[in-house]
C-alpha positions as CSV (number, residue, x, y, z in Angstrom):
1,X,1.5,9.3,5.3
2,X,0.4,9.3,8.9
3,X,0.8,5.5,9.2
4,X,4.3,5.7,7.8
5,X,5.1,8.5,10.3
6,X,4.0,6.3,13.2
7,X,6.2,3.4,12.0
8,X,9.2,5.7,11.5
9,X,8.9,7.3,15.0
10,X,8.0,4.3,17.2
11,X,10.9,5.1,19.5
12,X,9.6,8.5,20.4
13,X,7.7,8.0,23.7
14,X,6.0,11.4,23.2
15,X,4.3,10.1,20.0
16,X,0.7,9.9,21.0
17,X,-2.6,10.8,19.2
18,X,-2.4,14.5,20.2
19,X,1.2,14.7,19.1
20,X,0.4,12.9,15.8
21,X,-2.3,15.4,15.1
22,X,0.0,18.3,15.9
23,X,2.7,17.0,13.7
24,X,0.3,16.7,10.7
25,X,-1.5,20.0,11.4
26,X,-4.9,18.4,11.9
27,X,-7.3,18.0,14.8
28,X,-7.3,15.0,17.1
29,X,-10.8,14.1,15.9
30,X,-9.6,14.2,12.3
31,X,-6.9,11.7,13.1
32,X,-9.6,9.4,14.5
33,X,-11.6,9.9,11.2
34,X,-8.5,9.1,9.1
35,X,-8.0,5.8,11.0
36,X,-11.7,4.7,10.7
37,X,-11.3,3.0,7.3
38,X,-8.6,0.6,8.7
39,X,-10.8,-0.4,11.7
40,X,-8.4,0.6,14.5
41,X,-8.0,3.6,16.7
42,X,-4.8,5.7,16.3
43,X,-3.7,4.8,19.9
44,X,-4.3,1.1,19.3
45,X,-2.4,1.3,16.0
46,X,0.5,3.0,17.7
47,X,0.6,0.4,20.5
48,X,0.3,-2.5,18.0
49,X,3.2,-1.2,15.9
50,X,5.3,-0.8,18.9
51,X,4.5,-4.3,20.1
52,X,5.2,-5.7,16.6
53,X,8.6,-4.0,16.5
54,X,9.4,-5.3,20.0
55,X,8.3,-8.8,19.0
56,X,10.6,-8.7,16.0
57,X,13.5,-7.5,18.1
58,X,12.9,-10.2,20.7
59,X,12.9,-12.8,18.0
60,X,15.9,-11.6,16.2
61,X,19.3,-12.9,17.4
62,X,20.9,-9.6,16.2
63,X,19.2,-7.9,19.2
64,X,19.9,-10.6,21.8
65,X,22.5,-8.3,23.3
66,X,19.7,-5.9,24.4
67,X,17.9,-6.5,27.7
68,X,14.1,-6.5,27.6
69,X,13.8,-3.0,29.2
70,X,16.1,-1.6,26.5
71,X,13.9,-3.1,23.8
72,X,10.8,-1.6,25.5
73,X,12.5,1.8,25.5
74,X,13.7,1.4,21.9
75,X,10.1,1.1,20.7
76,X,8.7,3.9,22.8
77,X,7.5,2.4,26.1
78,X,8.5,4.6,29.0
79,X,7.5,2.1,31.7
80,X,8.7,-1.5,31.7
81,X,5.5,-2.7,33.5
82,X,3.3,-1.1,30.8
83,X,5.3,-2.8,28.1
84,X,5.1,-6.2,29.9
85,X,1.3,-5.9,30.4
86,X,0.7,-4.8,26.8
87,X,2.9,-7.6,25.4
88,X,1.3,-10.2,27.5
89,X,-2.2,-9.1,26.5
90,X,-1.2,-9.1,22.8
91,X,0.8,-12.3,22.7
92,X,-0.3,-14.3,25.7
93,X,3.2,-14.5,27.3
94,X,5.8,-12.2,28.8
95,X,8.5,-10.7,26.6
96,X,11.2,-12.8,28.2
97,X,9.1,-16.0,27.6
98,X,8.6,-14.9,24.0
99,X,12.4,-14.4,23.6
100,X,13.2,-17.8,25.1
101,X,10.8,-19.5,22.7
102,X,11.5,-17.6,19.5
103,X,15.1,-16.4,19.6
104,X,17.4,-19.1,18.4
105,X,20.4,-17.8,20.4
106,X,18.6,-17.9,23.8
107,X,17.3,-15.2,26.1
108,X,20.1,-13.9,28.2
109,X,22.0,-10.9,26.9
110,X,25.7,-11.5,27.0
111,X,25.4,-15.1,25.7
112,X,26.5,-14.0,22.2
113,X,29.9,-13.6,20.9
114,X,32.2,-10.6,21.5
115,X,30.9,-8.7,18.5
116,X,27.4,-8.6,19.9
117,X,28.6,-7.3,23.2
118,X,30.6,-4.5,21.6
119,X,27.5,-3.0,20.0
120,X,26.4,0.4,21.1
121,X,23.1,1.0,22.9
122,X,22.8,4.1,20.7
123,X,21.8,1.6,17.9
124,X,18.5,0.9,19.8
125,X,16.5,3.6,18.1
126,X,17.8,2.5,14.7
127,X,16.9,-1.1,15.6
128,X,13.4,-0.1,16.6
129,X,12.9,1.7,13.3
130,X,14.3,-1.3,11.3
131,X,12.1,-3.7,13.2
132,X,9.0,-1.5,12.9
133,X,9.1,-0.9,9.2
134,X,7.1,-3.9,8.3
135,X,3.8,-2.0,7.6
136,X,1.4,-4.5,9.0
137,X,-1.3,-4.3,11.7
138,X,-2.9,-7.5,12.9
139,X,-1.7,-9.3,9.8
140,X,-3.4,-6.7,7.6
141,X,-1.2,-5.0,5.0
142,X,-1.8,-1.3,5.3
143,X,-1.4,0.8,2.2
144,X,-0.8,4.4,2.8
145,X,-1.7,7.1,0.3
146,X,0.8,9.9,-0.6
């Protein structure tokens, strides 16, 4: 349940371990205990899910109209620099480099047709949720219990 909550609320920049505990009416230490069986801390899981959602959006031509800072914000990173550092540490390259190598339509927003340019930035939160709903962490399938 808690893992699903993280994936569904990636775009919320206030979603951190303490907030996760408060939303589920448990202590912070209990949140850490619940994450022990999957071998990752709650903060690392949250960061990993945000990065996976950003990676998916950067690779998907449907989101080529979004600039990198918009994607960072859409997955809950308040600071572009923090996002860039975390992405580089996780994937060994900058988000823009990733996009150039993995997005078939190119890296520059505005290079797509008129339909892409007409899309509303309000769709970013929905896009982050869509991109982050894969349910994996470091290639491990995570099964949540009801």
